[in-house]
C-alpha positions as CSV (number, residue, x, y, z in Angstrom):
1,M,38.3,-42.5,-63.3
2,L,41.3,-40.7,-62.0
3,G,39.5,-37.4,-62.2
4,D,36.7,-38.9,-60.1
5,A,39.2,-40.0,-57.4
6,L,40.8,-36.7,-57.3
7,F,37.4,-34.9,-57.0
8,K,36.4,-37.5,-54.4
9,G,39.5,-36.7,-52.4
10,M,38.9,-33.0,-52.6
11,N,35.3,-33.5,-51.5
12,T,36.5,-35.5,-48.5
13,S,38.9,-33.0,-47.5
14,A,36.3,-30.2,-47.9
15,S,33.9,-32.1,-45.6
16,G,36.6,-32.3,-43.1
17,M,37.3,-28.6,-43.3
18,S,33.6,-27.9,-42.7
19,A,33.6,-30.2,-39.7
20,E,36.6,-28.8,-38.2
21,K,35.3,-25.2,-38.6
22,L,32.1,-26.2,-36.9
23,R,34.3,-27.7,-34.1
24,M,36.4,-24.6,-33.8
25,D,33.1,-22.5,-33.7
26,T,31.7,-24.7,-31.0
27,I,34.9,-24.5,-28.9
28,A,34.8,-20.7,-29.3
29,N,31.2,-20.7,-28.1
30,N,32.2,-22.9,-25.1
31,I,35.1,-20.5,-24.1
32,A,32.9,-17.5,-24.4
33,N,30.4,-19.0,-22.0
34,I,32.9,-20.3,-19.5
35,N,31.4,-18.1,-16.8
36,T,27.7,-18.1,-17.9
37,T,25.8,-19.1,-14.7
38,R,22.2,-18.4,-16.1
39,T,20.7,-19.4,-19.3
40,Q,17.1,-19.2,-20.8
41,E,16.7,-22.9,-20.0
42,G,17.8,-22.2,-16.4
43,G,21.1,-23.2,-14.8
44,P,24.6,-22.8,-16.0
45,Y,25.6,-22.9,-19.7
46,K,26.3,-26.7,-20.8
47,K,29.3,-27.4,-22.9
48,Q,28.5,-28.2,-26.5
49,I,30.2,-31.1,-28.4
50,P,29.7,-31.6,-32.1
51,I,29.2,-35.3,-33.1
52,F,30.4,-36.4,-36.5
53,T,29.6,-39.5,-38.6
54,P,31.1,-40.7,-41.8
55,R,29.2,-40.0,-45.0
56,K,28.3,-43.1,-46.9
57,P,30.5,-44.1,-49.8
58,Q,29.0,-43.8,-53.2
59,P,28.9,-46.9,-55.5
60,T,31.9,-47.0,-57.9
61,Y,32.1,-48.0,-61.5
62,N,32.1,-51.9,-61.8
63,L,34.7,-52.4,-64.6
64,P,36.2,-55.9,-64.9
65,F,39.8,-54.6,-65.0
66,I,39.5,-52.4,-61.9
67,T,39.5,-53.9,-58.5
68,D,36.9,-52.9,-56.0
69,R,39.3,-51.3,-53.6
70,F,38.0,-47.8,-54.4
71,S,34.6,-48.8,-53.0
72,E,36.1,-48.8,-49.4
73,I,37.1,-45.0,-49.7
74,G,34.9,-42.8,-47.6
75,E,33.2,-39.7,-48.6
76,G,34.1,-37.5,-45.7
77,V,32.1,-36.6,-42.6
78,R,28.8,-34.9,-41.8
79,V,27.5,-33.4,-38.6
80,L,25.2,-35.8,-36.9
81,R,24.2,-33.5,-34.0
82,I,25.5,-31.2,-31.3
83,E,25.2,-32.6,-27.9
84,E,25.2,-30.9,-24.6
85,D,27.7,-32.1,-22.0
86,S,25.9,-34.0,-19.2
87,S,28.6,-33.6,-16.6
88,A,27.8,-31.8,-13.4
89,P,28.3,-28.2,-13.1
90,R,31.4,-26.8,-11.2
91,L,30.4,-25.4,-7.8
92,E,32.1,-22.3,-6.3
93,Y,31.4,-20.8,-3.0
94,L,30.4,-17.2,-3.8
95,P,27.6,-16.2,-1.4
96,E,27.4,-12.6,-2.8
97,H,26.8,-13.8,-6.4
98,P,23.1,-13.2,-7.5
99,D,23.0,-16.9,-8.8
100,A,24.2,-18.4,-5.5
101,N,22.1,-21.1,-4.0
102,K,20.9,-21.2,-0.4
103,D,24.3,-22.5,0.7
104,G,26.2,-19.8,-1.1
105,Y,27.5,-22.0,-4.1
106,V,27.3,-20.9,-7.7
107,A,27.0,-23.5,-10.5
108,F,29.4,-22.5,-13.2
109,P,29.7,-24.6,-16.6
110,N,31.9,-27.6,-16.2
111,I,34.4,-26.2,-19.0
112,N,38.2,-26.5,-18.6
113,L,39.9,-23.7,-20.5
114,A,43.2,-25.8,-21.1
115,T,41.2,-28.7,-22.6
116,E,39.2,-26.3,-24.8
117,M,42.5,-24.7,-26.0
118,V,44.1,-28.1,-26.9
119,D,41.0,-29.0,-28.7
120,L,41.0,-25.7,-30.7
121,I,44.5,-26.4,-31.7
122,T,43.9,-29.9,-32.9
123,A,40.9,-28.7,-34.8
124,S,43.0,-25.9,-36.4
125,R,45.7,-28.4,-37.3
126,A,43.1,-30.8,-38.9
127,Y,41.6,-28.0,-40.9
128,E,45.1,-27.1,-42.2
129,A,45.8,-30.7,-43.0
130,N,42.6,-30.9,-45.1
131,A,43.5,-27.6,-46.9
132,T,46.9,-29.0,-47.7
133,A,45.2,-32.2,-49.2
134,I,43.0,-30.1,-51.4
135,K,46.1,-28.0,-52.5
136,A,48.0,-31.2,-53.3
137,A,45.0,-32.6,-55.3
138,K,44.8,-29.3,-57.2
139,Q,48.4,-29.4,-58.1
140,M,48.2,-33.1,-59.3
141,M,45.3,-32.0,-61.6
142,M,47.3,-29.1,-62.9
143,K,50.2,-31.5,-63.6
144,A,47.9,-33.9,-65.4
145,L,46.6,-31.2,-67.6
146,E,50.3,-30.3,-68.5
147,I,50.8,-33.9,-70.0
């Protein structure tokens, strides 16, 4: 039972690491396309936002001497979808730009570099926290083997 809980914790942290890696990749893609004014779909690049959802908990052992408190422990996260930001593009007056409209305005993606960098740092910290949790679980398993 203890081993199951340790592996469950490691699996939960591993799913968190995968989610944060995807979030960092998405942010990097947003930053790389911060000045993309023309896409294959037409118009400026649209910021991508990953949406996560909890994975459903698995049924636990139903032993009479163990309370059911472990059944409330989650199983981590999974990617539900990647959405495109629906906010209006940022308009700049650049009449000489090839993508300028008839009034001389160019539609740029509505991406704020400072916000993206803050999101990148928080994703990186969350990734590190999950890696630390896996390391701690591994150390607990090693100590249990020594007994």
